[in-house]
C-alpha positions in Angstrom: 36.9 -10.6 -59.5 34.0 -12.5 -60.2 32.6 -11.6 -56.8 32.9 -8.0 -58.0 31.5 -8.6 -61.3 28.4 -10.0 -59.5 27.9 -7.2 -57.0 28.4 -4.6 -60.0 25.6 -6.5 -61.9 23.3 -6.5 -59.2 23.9 -3.0 -58.3 25.7 -3.3 -55.3 29.1 -2.1 -55.6 31.2 -1.3 -52.8 29.8 2.1 -52.1 26.5 1.2 -52.7 26.6 -1.6 -50.1 28.3 1.0 -47.4 25.6 3.4 -48.0 22.8 1.1 -47.5 20.7 1.7 -44.5 20.3 -1.1 -41.9 16.8 -1.9 -41.0 16.3 -3.9 -37.9 13.8 -6.9 -38.5 12.4 -6.0 -35.3 11.5 -2.5 -36.1 10.2 -3.2 -39.8 7.3 -5.5 -38.1 4.1 -3.7 -36.6 4.4 -3.3 -33.0 1.6 -5.4 -31.3 -0.1 -3.5 -28.2 -2.0 -5.3 -25.6 -4.1 -4.5 -22.4 -3.4 -6.4 -19.0 -6.0 -6.3 -16.8 -5.3 -7.3 -12.8 -7.0 -8.2 -9.7 -4.8 -5.9 -7.9 -4.2 -2.3 -7.1 -2.2 -0.4 -9.4 1.3 -0.9 -8.7 0.6 -2.7 -5.1 3.5 -4.3 -3.8 4.7 -7.6 -5.6 1.5 -8.5 -6.8 0.8 -5.3 -8.9 4.3 -4.8 -9.6 4.9 -8.4 -10.4 2.4 -7.4 -13.1 4.3 -4.7 -14.2 7.3 -6.6 -14.3 6.0 -9.3 -16.4 4.9 -6.4 -18.9 7.9 -4.9 -19.2 10.1 -8.4 -19.6 7.9 -8.9 -22.6 8.6 -5.3 -24.0 12.6 -6.1 -23.8 12.6 -9.5 -24.6 10.8 -8.6 -27.6 12.8 -5.7 -28.6 9.7 -3.5 -28.1 7.5 -5.5 -30.5 5.4 -6.2 -27.9 4.1 -3.5 -25.5 1.8 -4.3 -22.6 -0.5 -1.7 -21.1 -1.0 -2.7 -17.4 -4.5 -1.8 -15.7 -5.1 -1.9 -12.0 -7.9 -3.4 -10.3 -11.5 -1.7 -11.5 -9.6 0.5 -14.1 -11.0 -1.5 -16.8 -12.7 -4.3 -15.3 -13.6 -5.0 -11.5 -10.8 -7.3 -10.0 -12.8 -10.5 -9.9 -13.7 -10.2 -13.4 -10.4 -10.8 -15.1 -11.2 -14.3 -16.2 -14.1 -13.5 -18.1 -12.7 -10.2 -19.6 -9.5 -12.2 -21.1 -11.7 -15.3 -22.2 -13.8 -12.5 -24.0 -11.0 -10.4 -25.4 -11.7 -7.3 -23.6 -8.2 -7.5 -22.8 -5.7 -9.4 -24.1 -4.1 -10.5 -21.0 -4.9 -10.5 -17.4 -3.0 -11.1 -13.9 -4.6 -12.7 -11.0 -5.4 -16.1 -9.0 -6.8 -19.1 -10.2 -8.7 -19.6 -7.4 -11.2 -16.7 -7.8 -12.6 -18.6 -10.8 -13.8 -21.8 -8.6 -17.9 -20.9 -9.3 -16.7 -20.8 -13.1 -14.0 -23.5 -13.4 -13.6 -25.8 -10.4 -10.6 -27.3 -11.5 -8.7 -23.7 -11.3 -8.3 -23.9 -7.7 -5.8 -26.6 -7.9 -3.4 -24.2 -9.8 -3.3 -21.5 -7.0 -3.2 -23.7 -3.9 -4.0 -26.8 -2.1 -4.7 -26.9 1.6 -1.7 -29.2 3.0 -0.4 -29.5 -0.4 3.1 -28.9 -2.1 5.2 -26.2 -1.5 6.4 -23.3 -3.9 9.3 -25.4 -4.8 7.3 -28.6 -5.5 4.4 -26.9 -7.3 6.9 -25.3 -9.6 8.4 -28.5 -10.4 5.0 -29.9 -11.1 4.0 -27.5 -13.5 7.5 -27.0 -15.4 8.4 -30.7 -15.3 5.3 -32.9 -14.0 2.5 -32.4 -16.3 0.9 -29.8 -14.4 1.2 -26.6 -17.1 -0.6 -29.3 -19.7 -3.1 -30.0 -17.7 -3.7 -26.2 -16.9 -3.3 -25.5 -20.6 -6.1 -28.3 -21.0 -8.6 -26.9 -18.9 -8.1 -23.1 -19.4 -8.2 -23.9 -23.4 -11.9 -24.8 -22.8 -12.4 -21.4 -21.9 -10.3 -19.4 -24.4 -7.2 -18.8 -22.5 -3.7 -19.6 -22.4 -2.4 -19.8 -18.5 1.0 -19.4 -17.3 2.7 -19.2 -13.5 3.6 -15.4 -13.3 4.7 -15.2 -9.6 4.2 -16.8 -6.3 3.8 -15.4 -3.0 5.2 -18.6 -1.2 3.9 -20.1 2.0 1.1 -17.6 3.5 0.0 -16.8 6.7 -3.5 -18.5 8.0 -5.0 -14.7 8.7 -5.6 -12.1 11.0 -8.3 -12.7 13.9 -9.7 -10.2 16.2 -9.8 -12.5 18.8 -7.5 -15.2 20.3 -8.2 -18.6 19.0 -7.8 -21.0 21.7 -10.0 -23.8 20.6 -12.2 -25.1 17.8 -15.0 -23.7 19.6 -13.4 -20.4 19.2 -14.0 -20.5 15.5 -17.8 -21.0 15.5 -19.5 -18.8 13.6 -16.6 -16.1 12.6 -17.0 -14.4 9.1 -13.6 -14.9 7.3 -12.4 -13.7 4.0 -10.6 -16.6 2.6 -11.0 -17.8 -1.2 -10.4 -21.3 -2.7 -10.5 -24.6 -1.4 -9.5 -23.7 1.8 -12.1 -21.3 2.2 -14.5 -24.5 1.5 -12.9 -26.3 4.5 -13.5 -23.7 7.0 -17.0 -23.6 6.1 -16.9 -27.4 7.2 -15.8 -26.8 10.7 -18.4 -23.9 11.5 -16.8 -20.6 9.8 -18.5 -18.4 7.4 -16.0 -17.6 4.3 -16.4 -14.8 1.7 -14.1 -14.2 -1.1 -13.4 -10.3 -1.8 -10.9 -8.1 -3.5 -7.9 -7.3 -1.3 -8.9 -3.6 -1.5 -12.1 -4.1 0.2 -10.6 -6.3 3.5 -9.4 -3.2 5.4 -12.9 -1.6 5.9 -14.8 -4.9 6.0 -12.5 -5.7 9.2 -12.8 -2.2 10.5 -16.9 -2.0 10.1 -17.2 -5.6 11.5 -18.6 -7.3 8.2 -15.5 -9.8 8.7 -14.4 -10.9 12.1 -11.0 -12.2 10.5 -9.3 -12.4 7.0 -6.6 -14.0 5.0 -4.7 -11.8 2.7 -1.1 -12.6 1.8 1.6 -12.3 4.4 3.8 -10.0 6.2 4.7 -7.6 3.2 1.3 -7.3 1.5 -1.0 -7.3 4.8 1.3 -4.6 6.3 0.7 -2.8 3.2 -3.2 -3.0 3.4 -3.0 -1.7 7.3 -4.4 -5.0 8.5 -2.5 -4.9 11.9 -4.6 -1.7 12.6 -7.5 -3.7 12.7 -6.7 -7.0 14.3 -4.2 -7.9 16.8 -3.4 -11.3 16.3 -1.6 -12.9 13.4 -1.9 -16.8 12.7 0.8 -18.8 11.2 0.2 -22.6 10.4 0.0 -22.1 6.5 -2.0 -25.1 6.1 -4.4 -22.9 3.7 -1.7 -21.7 1.2 1.4 -23.7 1.4 2.2 -22.5 -2.0 0.1 -19.7 -3.8 0.5 -19.3 -7.7 -0.3 -16.0 -9.4 -1.4 -16.5 -12.8 -1.1 -14.8 -16.0 -3.6 -15.5 -18.8 -3.6 -14.7 -22.2 -6.6 -14.6 -24.5 -6.0 -17.8 -26.6 -7.4 -16.1 -29.9 -4.6 -13.7 -29.3 -2.0 -16.2 -28.3 -2.5 -18.3 -31.6 -1.8 -15.3 -33.7 1.5 -14.4 -32.2 4.5 -15.6 -34.2 6.6 -18.4 -32.4 9.3 -16.2 -31.6 6.8 -13.9 -29.8 5.2 -16.9 -28.0 8.5 -17.9 -26.7 9.2 -14.5 -25.4 5.9 -14.2 -23.4 6.4 -18.0 -22.2 10.2 -17.0 -20.8 9.1 -13.4 -19.5 6.7 -15.5 -17.4 8.9 -17.6 -16.1 11.4 -14.7 -15.2 8.6 -13.2 -13.4 7.5 -16.2 -11.5 11.1 -16.7 -10.0 11.2 -12.7 -9.4 8.4 -12.6 -7.1 9.4 -15.7 -5.2 12.6 -13.9 -4.4 11.2 -10.6 -3.3 8.5 -12.0 -1.0 11.1 -14.0 0.7 13.3 -10.8 1.4 10.1 -8.4 2.1 8.2 -10.6 4.3 11.3 -11.2 6.5 11.4 -7.4 6.5 7.8 -7.1 7.1 7.3 -9.7 10.0 10.2 -7.9 11.9 8.2 -4.5 11.9 4.8 -5.9 12.5 6.2 -7.7 15.5 8.8 -5.1 17.0 7.3 -1.8 16.0 3.4 -2.6 16.1 3.2 -5.0 18.4 1.5 -7.6 16.5 0.6 -10.8 18.4 1.9 -14.2 16.6 -0.1 -17.1 17.0 -0.5 -20.9 15.8 -3.8 -22.4 15.4 -4.2 -25.2 18.4 -4.2 -28.5 17.5 -8.0 -29.7 17.3 -8.5 -26.8 14.8 -5.7 -28.0 12.5 -6.7 -31.5 13.0 -10.5 -30.5 12.0 -9.1 -28.4 8.9 -7.2 -31.2 7.8 -10.4 -33.3 7.8 -12.7 -31.0 6.1 -10.0 -30.5 3.4 -10.0 -34.0 2.4 -13.8 -34.1 2.4 -14.1 -30.9 0.2 -11.6 -32.1 -2.2 -12.9 -35.3 -2.3 -16.4 -34.0 -3.1 -15.2 -31.8 -5.6 -13.1 -34.6 -7.2 -16.5 -36.8 -7.6 -18.3 -34.2 -9.2 -15.8 -32.5 -11.8 -13.9 -35.4 -14.2 -11.2 -32.1 -14.8 -10.7 -31.6 -11.1 -10.3 -35.6 -10.6 -7.7 -35.7 -13.4 -6.0 -32.4 -12.2 -5.9 -33.7 -8.6 -4.7 -37.0 -9.6 -1.7 -35.5 -11.2 -0.9 -33.2 -8.4 -1.0 -36.1 -5.9 1.2 -38.3 -7.7 3.8 -35.7 -8.1 3.4 -34.6 -4.4 4.0 -38.3 -3.5 7.1 -38.4 -5.9 9.0 -35.5 -4.3 8.0 -35.5 -0.7 10.6 -38.3 0.3 13.6 -36.2 -1.1 12.4 -32.9 0.5 11.8 -34.8 3.7 15.2 -36.1 4.0 16.6 -33.0 2.5 15.0 -29.5 3.0 12.8 -30.2 5.8 15.6 -32.3 7.8 17.9 -29.3 7.1 15.4 -27.0 8.8 14.7 -29.3 11.8 18.7 -29.6 12.2 19.0 -25.7 12.0 16.6 -25.2 14.5 17.8 -28.0 16.9 21.6 -26.2 16.8 20.2 -22.8 17.5 21.2 -21.4 14.2 
């Protein structure tokens, strides 16, 4: 009776309660609309669609409170200007690869791929559990950016070559598209490397601007038709044993988000990261079979003298960078400490299993 008296006094009788409209807290709040610029052609398999997936997850997990408009390479900014555009607030978000920014932030390269470094599982473990994300935040925070891992291609192929490589001598003077630390290591063995957007590789190979090119792996490489401009496809994925795709958020925009929406973006990034890894594992297997069986692509491995030279050059390049840049030194120290920690188990676990599977003919 006391409850009824209270409701009546408050003007919320039983009929009034039933008739009162329900207003969702999410819907009552203003919708946040952001732009995401990318380094990939619109809807390009896995990379472009991975950016779309990230945007879609944010909208779904936020119950529509956040909407992300995705722009392919060149629609709002050129593909290799994503970093600057997001840092300046031209767009609130970006999707790209951190080693494209080596001329601006030397340490950024360690957050995409390290030659002869960790694989995808190890890299994710470093980012999520080994302090890698905190270092990434620290480095990018100086440039008004908040970074996330939003995808990974897995181990990448060493690239497409117009001629067969039988010795280190065959590498001399080649013009090769290859970014990051691996590109610098190639320069150290007599190759001339360039960094260019993926959409320019086919024409550059076709017209002779390039003699060889790294892109991603069978799935993406076939989508660009690279098998039509080169006969030899090299494995030995020394260059990118793991390749993280980064999502970036303008730090000012990030700081204005409420905590629950920050959590939404963070979890959407994690989910999209796993989704891309899984897709590449499946699609690359399909595409490799098509390239070899239907298009007659010749699979090759670099000879031992090339691999030895690349390893030595990689170590020199990394050492020079570490000595010249304090951020690189700090990040690389953490990276290598984690690699030393996880390698013994992986050697007796995954690596040993793969060797066993091969030895029994499975």
